[in-house]
Backbone as CSV, one residue per row, in Angstrom:
resi,resn,N_x,N_y,N_z,CA_x,CA_y,CA_z,C_x,C_y,C_z
1,MET,-121.125,83.480,175.224,-121.239,84.097,174.077,-122.242,85.110,174.048
2,THR,-121.951,86.287,173.753,-122.805,87.448,173.653,-123.690,87.509,172.478
3,SER,-124.758,87.821,172.740,-125.885,87.740,171.486,-126.162,89.182,171.277
4,ILE,-126.162,89.662,170.034,-126.480,90.910,169.658,-127.533,90.982,168.517
5,THR,-128.569,91.908,168.660,-129.650,91.783,167.679,-129.202,92.696,166.435
6,ALA,-129.746,92.224,165.227,-129.361,92.973,164.200,-129.689,94.483,164.245
7,ASN,-130.826,94.700,165.070,-131.154,96.054,165.224,-130.214,96.956,166.044
8,ASP,-129.579,96.286,167.180,-128.583,96.956,168.013,-127.277,97.171,167.264
9,LEU,-127.018,96.308,166.188,-125.971,96.439,165.478,-126.240,97.740,164.426
10,LYS,-127.413,97.741,164.057,-127.721,98.739,162.828,-127.668,100.091,163.646
11,THR,-128.219,100.229,164.965,-128.256,101.533,165.489,-126.988,101.782,166.447
12,LYS,-126.287,101.038,166.749,-125.059,101.010,167.685,-123.739,100.971,166.919
13,GLY,-123.801,100.290,165.984,-122.432,100.179,165.017,-121.555,99.282,165.708
14,VAL,-120.378,99.457,165.181,-119.068,98.482,165.600,-118.900,98.568,167.190
15,SER,-119.352,99.615,167.784,-119.112,99.661,169.261,-119.726,98.531,170.106
16,VAL,-121.003,98.193,169.469,-121.600,96.964,170.289,-120.698,95.601,169.970
17,LEU,-120.264,95.480,168.744,-119.315,94.366,168.619,-118.025,94.525,169.403
18,GLU,-117.631,95.581,169.778,-116.195,95.691,170.303,-116.560,95.218,171.653
19,SER,-117.727,95.830,172.222,-117.986,95.521,173.637,-118.259,93.996,173.905
20,ALA,-119.001,93.496,172.923,-119.257,92.004,173.008,-117.963,91.111,172.864
21,LEU,-117.177,91.503,171.919,-115.956,90.748,171.840,-114.945,90.855,172.999
22,GLN,-115.040,92.056,173.752,-114.174,92.112,174.916,-114.629,91.189,176.002
23,GLN,-116.107,90.860,176.046,-116.650,90.185,177.241,-116.322,88.787,176.798
24,SER,-116.546,88.283,175.671,-116.409,86.678,175.493,-115.654,86.295,174.403
25,GLY,-115.194,87.317,173.431,-114.153,86.828,172.353,-115.071,86.450,171.246
26,GLU,-116.344,86.281,171.293,-117.188,85.981,170.130,-118.560,86.462,170.335
27,ALA,-119.363,86.859,169.184,-120.722,87.445,169.507,-121.594,86.591,168.365
28,VAL,-122.727,86.427,168.789,-123.770,85.889,167.776,-124.605,87.019,167.535
29,ILE,-124.970,87.369,166.190,-125.881,88.264,165.635,-127.159,87.500,165.320
30,THR,-128.229,88.093,166.004,-129.626,87.432,165.806,-130.417,88.341,164.677
31,VAL,-131.116,87.850,163.968,-132.047,88.461,162.996,-133.569,87.981,163.256
32,ARG,-134.131,88.802,163.662,-135.642,88.363,163.959,-135.655,87.061,164.920
33,GLY,-134.877,87.269,165.970,-134.918,86.198,166.885,-133.992,84.894,166.666
34,GLU,-133.562,84.868,165.409,-132.888,83.605,164.944,-131.404,83.945,164.839
35,ARG,-130.571,83.083,165.526,-128.989,83.198,165.476,-128.658,82.902,164.000
36,LYS,-127.970,83.992,163.445,-127.648,84.030,162.034,-126.032,84.082,161.815
37,TYR,-125.314,84.962,162.639,-123.947,85.067,162.262,-123.333,84.947,163.426
38,VAL,-121.912,84.591,163.321,-120.904,84.659,164.625,-119.870,85.612,164.064
39,VAL,-119.542,86.519,164.998,-118.505,87.443,164.735,-117.276,86.973,165.795
40,LEU,-116.084,86.906,165.356,-114.894,86.521,166.078,-113.809,87.543,165.889
41,ASP,-112.963,87.788,166.801,-111.721,88.691,166.675,-110.818,87.964,165.630
42,PHE,-110.110,88.753,165.058,-109.316,88.126,163.815,-108.309,87.269,164.288
43,SER,-107.700,87.216,165.341,-106.834,86.323,165.927,-107.450,85.103,166.235
44,THR,-108.705,85.109,166.727,-109.358,83.745,166.939,-109.772,83.075,165.610
45,TYR,-110.120,84.020,164.626,-110.575,83.396,163.231,-109.183,82.765,162.712
46,ASN,-108.135,83.509,162.746,-107.015,82.820,162.270,-106.593,81.589,162.916
47,LYS,-106.799,81.300,164.124,-106.489,80.124,164.894,-107.475,78.980,164.413
48,LEU,-108.790,79.476,164.113,-109.557,78.349,163.637,-109.310,77.861,162.247
49,ARG,-108.806,78.928,161.490,-108.343,78.638,160.055,-106.985,77.648,160.049
50,GLU,-106.262,78.096,160.914,-105.100,77.124,161.193,-105.348,75.597,161.479
51,TYR,-106.361,75.537,162.357,-106.835,74.218,162.839,-107.325,73.524,161.636
52,GLU,-108.142,74.265,160.990,-108.866,73.703,159.838,-107.870,73.161,158.677
53,LEU,-106.955,73.941,158.513,-105.947,73.589,157.477,-105.046,72.449,157.983
54,ASP,-104.696,72.314,159.390,-104.085,71.219,160.015,-104.725,69.879,159.943
55,ILE,-106.160,69.997,159.847,-107.015,68.833,159.811,-106.923,68.381,158.381
56,ALA,-107.073,69.058,157.237,-107.078,68.879,156.087,-105.655,68.159,155.682
57,LEU,-104.505,68.951,156.140,-103.356,68.210,155.670,-103.086,66.935,156.331
58,ARG,-103.658,66.647,157.555,-103.432,65.331,158.147,-104.510,64.317,157.359
59,GLU,-105.599,64.884,156.910,-106.596,63.752,155.955,-105.837,63.550,154.816
60,ALA,-105.209,64.544,154.162,-104.466,64.286,152.933,-103.291,63.196,153.158
61,ARG,-102.645,63.489,154.285,-101.465,62.461,154.455,-101.935,61.185,154.868
62,ASP,-103.026,61.116,155.586,-103.725,59.736,155.841,-103.974,58.964,154.364
63,ASP,-104.818,59.843,153.466,-105.096,59.380,152.213,-103.926,58.780,151.466
64,ILE,-102.744,59.577,151.481,-101.585,59.067,150.847,-101.068,57.809,151.527
65,ALA,-101.076,57.586,152.591,-100.583,56.643,153.509,-101.393,55.433,153.221
66,ASN,-102.764,55.563,152.948,-103.697,54.477,152.687,-103.864,54.174,151.146
67,GLY,-103.180,54.805,150.203,-103.097,54.595,148.898,-104.514,55.077,148.334
68,ASN,-105.128,56.020,148.994,-106.501,56.562,148.599,-106.251,57.890,147.754
69,TYR,-105.613,57.614,146.578,-105.363,58.735,145.476,-105.271,58.096,144.179
70,LYS,-105.294,59.068,143.145,-105.040,58.820,141.834,-103.778,59.473,141.261
71,THR,-103.205,58.980,140.369,-102.112,59.576,139.570,-102.479,59.517,138.196
72,GLU,-102.608,60.927,137.585,-103.306,61.018,136.388,-102.961,62.527,135.702
73,SER,-102.932,62.475,134.541,-102.680,63.893,133.907,-103.643,64.915,134.043
74,VAL,-103.477,66.095,133.805,-104.395,67.063,134.109,-105.665,66.797,133.141
75,ASP,-105.444,66.280,131.910,-106.508,66.023,130.879,-107.442,64.848,131.496
76,GLU,-106.685,63.747,132.043,-107.480,62.743,132.390,-108.238,63.064,133.909
77,HIS,-107.751,64.092,134.551,-108.312,64.581,135.890,-109.640,65.301,135.605
78,MET,-109.424,66.169,134.503,-110.542,66.979,133.969,-111.734,66.142,133.501
79,GLU,-111.241,65.327,132.802,-112.304,64.362,132.249,-113.142,63.507,133.249
80,ARG,-112.382,63.120,134.102,-113.133,62.392,135.428,-113.757,63.311,136.139
81,VAL,-113.426,64.564,136.409,-114.197,65.410,137.246,-115.400,66.099,136.422
82,LEU,-115.186,66.330,135.313,-116.238,67.004,134.419,-117.134,65.983,133.725
83,GLY,-116.680,64.724,133.597,-117.404,63.539,133.232,-117.756,63.501,131.733
């Protein structure tokens, strides 16, 4: 993973990101020596979001299969959530 300083990003702009993404597909932006941000190309980001949504769907299906859910009206739900 390529590391880019915030100062390099400020002075060189998007070109430094493009170069880093071509090398490894992702880049870490450091601020004062601390890793702060990760930049991904959009297709990689979309894949990660898809994986995240697949996991959430799997967890929801497991909850339903295990009876770990409530059936209630909207008002009952709001009362339970807001207390």
